[in-house]
C-alpha positions as CSV (number, residue, x, y, z in Angstrom):
1,M,-29.3,10.5,11.2
2,D,-30.0,7.7,8.7
3,T,-28.1,4.4,8.4
4,A,-25.7,5.6,5.7
5,D,-24.7,8.6,7.7
6,Q,-24.1,6.4,10.8
7,L,-21.9,4.1,8.8
8,A,-20.0,7.0,7.3
9,S,-19.4,8.4,10.8
10,V,-18.2,5.1,12.2
11,G,-16.2,4.0,9.2
12,T,-12.5,4.8,8.9
13,F,-12.3,6.0,5.3
14,Q,-8.7,7.1,5.8
15,V,-7.7,3.6,5.0
16,L,-8.5,4.3,1.3
17,K,-5.7,6.8,1.2
18,L,-3.2,4.0,2.2
19,P,-1.8,1.7,-0.5
20,L,-3.7,-1.3,1.0
21,G,-7.1,0.3,0.6
22,F,-6.4,2.3,-2.5
23,I,-5.1,-0.8,-4.5
24,R,-8.2,-2.8,-3.3
25,V,-10.5,-0.1,-4.9
26,L,-8.4,-0.3,-8.2
27,E,-8.7,-4.1,-8.1
28,W,-12.5,-3.8,-7.8
29,L,-12.7,-1.4,-10.7
30,F,-10.4,-3.3,-13.0
31,A,-12.2,-6.6,-12.3
32,I,-15.4,-5.0,-13.5
33,F,-13.7,-3.9,-16.7
34,A,-12.2,-7.4,-17.2
35,F,-15.4,-9.4,-17.0
36,A,-17.5,-6.8,-18.7
37,T,-15.3,-6.5,-21.8
38,C,-15.1,-10.3,-22.2
39,G,-18.5,-11.5,-21.0
40,G,-20.5,-8.9,-22.8
41,Y,-18.8,-9.4,-26.2
42,S,-20.7,-10.2,-29.4
43,G,-19.2,-10.1,-32.9
44,Q,-20.2,-10.6,-36.5
45,L,-18.4,-11.3,-39.7
46,Q,-19.8,-11.4,-43.2
47,V,-18.7,-13.3,-46.3
48,S,-20.0,-13.5,-49.9
49,V,-20.6,-16.4,-52.2
50,D,-20.8,-15.4,-55.9
51,C,-22.0,-18.4,-57.9
52,M,-21.5,-18.9,-61.6
53,E,-25.3,-18.6,-61.9
54,K,-25.9,-15.2,-60.3
55,A,-29.4,-16.0,-59.2
56,R,-28.1,-18.5,-56.7
57,S,-25.4,-16.1,-55.2
58,N,-25.5,-14.7,-51.7
59,L,-23.3,-11.7,-51.3
60,G,-24.1,-11.0,-47.7
61,I,-23.9,-14.0,-45.4
62,G,-23.8,-12.8,-41.8
63,I,-22.3,-14.9,-39.1
64,D,-22.9,-13.9,-35.4
65,F,-21.0,-15.3,-32.4
66,A,-20.6,-14.2,-28.8
67,Y,-19.3,-15.2,-25.4
68,P,-18.6,-17.9,-24.3
69,F,-17.3,-18.7,-27.9
70,R,-18.6,-22.1,-28.5
71,L,-18.0,-21.7,-32.2
72,H,-18.8,-25.3,-33.1
73,Q,-22.4,-24.4,-32.2
74,V,-22.5,-21.4,-34.5
75,S,-23.9,-22.1,-37.9
76,F,-25.0,-20.2,-41.0
77,E,-26.7,-20.9,-44.3
78,A,-24.6,-20.8,-47.5
79,P,-25.7,-21.4,-51.1
80,A,-24.4,-24.6,-52.6
81,C,-24.5,-23.1,-56.1
82,E,-26.3,-26.2,-57.3
83,G,-29.9,-25.5,-58.0
84,I,-31.7,-23.9,-55.1
85,R,-30.1,-26.0,-52.4
86,T,-28.3,-24.5,-49.4
87,E,-26.0,-26.0,-46.9
88,R,-25.6,-25.4,-43.2
89,V,-22.1,-24.7,-42.2
90,F,-20.6,-24.7,-38.7
91,L,-17.6,-22.9,-37.4
92,I,-14.8,-24.8,-35.8
93,G,-13.6,-24.7,-32.2
94,D,-14.8,-24.5,-28.6
95,Y,-13.0,-21.8,-26.5
96,S,-15.6,-21.6,-23.7
97,S,-13.4,-23.1,-21.0
98,S,-10.8,-20.4,-21.2
99,A,-13.3,-17.5,-21.6
100,E,-15.5,-18.7,-18.7
101,F,-12.5,-19.3,-16.5
102,F,-11.3,-15.8,-17.1
103,V,-14.8,-14.3,-16.4
104,T,-15.2,-16.4,-13.3
105,I,-11.9,-15.2,-11.8
106,A,-12.9,-11.6,-12.6
107,V,-16.3,-12.0,-10.9
108,F,-14.9,-13.6,-7.8
109,A,-12.0,-11.0,-7.6
110,F,-14.7,-8.2,-7.9
111,L,-16.7,-9.7,-5.0
112,Y,-13.7,-10.2,-2.8
113,S,-12.2,-6.8,-3.4
114,L,-15.6,-5.2,-2.6
115,M,-15.9,-7.3,0.6
116,A,-12.3,-6.5,1.6
117,T,-12.8,-2.8,1.1
118,I,-15.9,-2.8,3.3
119,V,-14.0,-4.7,6.0
120,Y,-11.1,-2.2,5.9
121,I,-13.5,0.7,6.3
122,F,-16.1,-0.5,8.8
123,F,-14.6,-3.5,10.6
124,Q,-10.9,-2.6,11.0
125,N,-10.8,-3.8,14.6
126,K,-12.2,-7.2,13.9
127,Y,-9.9,-7.4,10.9
128,R,-6.8,-7.1,13.1
129,E,-8.2,-9.2,15.9
130,N,-6.0,-12.2,16.6
131,N,-4.1,-11.6,13.4
132,R,-6.7,-13.9,11.7
133,G,-8.0,-11.3,9.2
134,P,-4.6,-10.2,7.7
135,L,-3.5,-13.8,7.4
136,V,-6.6,-14.8,5.4
137,D,-6.3,-11.6,3.4
138,F,-2.7,-12.4,2.5
139,I,-3.4,-16.0,1.5
140,V,-6.4,-15.0,-0.7
141,T,-4.3,-12.2,-2.3
142,V,-1.6,-14.6,-3.3
143,V,-4.1,-17.1,-4.7
144,F,-5.9,-14.5,-6.8
145,S,-2.5,-13.2,-8.1
146,F,-1.7,-16.6,-9.4
147,M,-5.2,-17.2,-10.8
148,W,-5.1,-13.9,-12.6
149,L,-1.9,-14.8,-14.3
150,V,-3.1,-18.2,-15.3
151,S,-6.6,-17.1,-16.5
152,S,-5.2,-14.1,-18.4
153,S,-2.6,-16.2,-20.2
154,A,-5.2,-18.9,-21.1
155,W,-7.6,-16.3,-22.3
156,A,-5.0,-14.6,-24.4
157,K,-4.2,-17.9,-26.1
158,A,-7.9,-18.7,-26.6
159,L,-8.5,-15.2,-28.1
160,S,-5.8,-15.8,-30.6
161,D,-7.5,-19.0,-31.7
162,V,-10.9,-17.3,-31.8
163,K,-9.5,-14.7,-34.2
164,M,-8.1,-17.4,-36.5
165,A,-11.4,-19.4,-36.4
166,T,-13.5,-16.4,-37.3
167,D,-11.2,-14.9,-39.9
168,P,-13.4,-14.5,-43.0
169,D,-10.7,-15.8,-45.3
170,D,-10.6,-19.1,-43.2
171,V,-14.4,-19.3,-42.9
172,Q,-14.7,-19.3,-46.7
173,L,-12.8,-22.6,-46.8
174,L,-15.6,-24.2,-44.9
175,I,-18.2,-23.5,-47.6
176,S,-18.4,-26.2,-50.3
177,A,-19.3,-23.8,-53.1
178,C,-16.0,-21.8,-52.4
179,K,-14.0,-24.9,-53.3
180,V,-15.2,-24.8,-56.9
181,Q,-13.1,-22.6,-59.0
182,T,-16.0,-21.3,-61.1
183,N,-17.5,-19.7,-58.0
184,K,-16.0,-16.6,-56.3
185,C,-16.1,-16.1,-52.5
186,G,-14.9,-13.1,-50.6
187,S,-15.0,-11.4,-47.2
188,V,-17.2,-8.4,-46.7
189,Y,-15.9,-7.5,-43.2
190,G,-14.5,-9.1,-40.1
191,P,-15.2,-8.9,-36.4
192,R,-14.0,-6.0,-34.2
193,W,-11.5,-7.2,-31.6
194,S,-11.0,-4.0,-29.6
195,G,-13.2,-5.1,-26.7
196,L,-11.6,-8.5,-26.3
197,N,-8.1,-7.1,-26.7
198,T,-9.0,-4.7,-23.8
199,S,-10.1,-7.6,-21.7
200,V,-6.7,-9.3,-22.0
201,V,-5.0,-6.0,-21.1
202,F,-7.2,-5.7,-18.0
203,G,-6.5,-9.3,-17.1
204,F,-2.8,-8.7,-16.9
205,L,-3.3,-5.3,-15.2
206,N,-5.2,-7.1,-12.5
207,F,-2.4,-9.6,-12.1
208,V,0.0,-6.6,-11.6
209,L,-2.3,-5.0,-9.0
210,W,-2.9,-8.2,-7.0
211,A,0.8,-9.2,-7.1
212,G,1.9,-5.7,-6.0
213,N,-0.6,-5.7,-3.2
214,I,0.9,-8.8,-1.7
215,W,3.6,-6.8,0.1
216,F,1.1,-4.3,1.6
217,V,-1.1,-7.1,2.9
218,F,1.9,-9.0,4.2
219,K,2.9,-6.0,6.3
220,E,-0.4,-6.3,8.2
221,T,0.3,-9.9,9.2
222,G,1.9,-11.1,12.4
223,W,4.7,-12.7,10.3
224,H,6.0,-9.3,9.2
225,K,5.4,-7.7,12.7
226,G,7.1,-10.7,14.4
227,A,10.1,-10.4,12.1
228,S,10.3,-6.6,12.8
229,R,10.2,-7.2,16.6
230,S,12.9,-9.8,16.4
231,A,15.1,-7.5,14.4
232,G,14.4,-4.7,16.8
233,G,15.1,-6.9,19.9
234,A,18.4,-8.1,18.4
235,S,19.5,-4.5,17.8
236,E,18.6,-3.4,21.3
237,K,20.5,-6.3,22.8
238,Q,23.5,-5.5,20.7
239,S,23.5,-1.9,21.8
240,G,22.9,-2.8,25.4
241,A,25.8,-5.1,25.4
242,F,28.0,-2.4,24.0
243,N,26.9,0.1,26.7
244,Q,27.5,-2.4,29.5
245,Q,31.2,-2.8,28.7
246,P,33.4,-1.5,31.6
247,F,35.1,1.9,31.1
248,N,38.5,2.0,32.7
249,Q,39.3,5.5,33.6
250,G,42.5,4.6,35.3
251,S,44.9,1.8,36.3
252,F,47.7,1.1,38.7
253,D,51.1,0.7,37.3
254,Q,53.6,-1.8,38.6
255,S,55.2,0.7,41.0
256,G,52.0,1.2,42.9
257,S,51.3,4.7,41.7
258,Y,47.9,5.6,40.1
259,N,48.0,6.7,36.5
260,T,44.9,8.5,35.2
261,Q,43.6,8.2,31.7
262,G,45.7,10.2,29.3
263,N,49.0,9.5,31.2
264,L,49.4,13.1,32.1
265,S,53.0,13.4,33.6
266,Q,53.0,16.9,34.9
267,P,55.7,17.7,37.6
268,S,54.4,18.4,41.1
269,E,56.0,20.4,43.8
270,Y,55.4,17.4,46.2
271,S,57.3,15.0,44.0
272,Q,60.8,16.1,45.1
273,V,62.9,13.8,47.2
274,G,63.0,14.7,50.9
275,G,59.6,16.4,50.9
276,P,58.9,20.1,50.4
277,T,61.6,22.7,51.0
278,S,60.6,25.6,53.2
279,Y,61.6,29.3,52.6
280,S,63.8,29.4,55.6
281,N,66.0,26.6,54.4
282,Q,66.5,28.2,51.1
283,M,67.8,31.3,52.8
């Protein structure tokens, strides 16, 4: 039996059927989609400059940009429409901090989800030992939930700014020749944003997954188990006190006679004054 078969025989893969393990696997997959769609993006737009002198025109100026979206370092050559001179034009904006922050959180979330899944499967006993594993898992899950919310919100705002900075209609305004009315400038095509829009969606989906998993991780901690034991002990004490209350089946009245529960007052043949009457006396 090789190493993989030994691990498969020892590991408890049943944990993947529980919400705790199943959500961890989803977090692992969604983190991959988040940093892949953002970190692997590259886009292009194209504008045209039609000078009054057609020989100096350039109707296909391509502008390439990519992650991490340091647009102020992206430049392209545009005709000045004055002789054969060209000018180098730079885009505006630096959105690398938000993009890199989002990808960094996604990568670390991917690594932690993978590690946590391995621990759930192969090291379940050590995970529950001294309640240390669940507590660390709970704290890390809360932190990643918050970081996903922050990074996704920041990246969504940065993406909106990137779209504005790379809009072909706005890029034309950076070209000097386009400011002259005799020259005509236009946009050939703009970037495709489906990949980056998907990254934002996966970012907020990751936040939902991590925030929802907080409860299932919390149930594994000693805090939840201690609260459950306290609630169970209080209910047992309350029921025990109820069962220990004395049950009076009977009581003596003031005349000294014993009255049983229910106050049954049926006449008895021994209750007549003078004691029982024999048959001979009745004759």
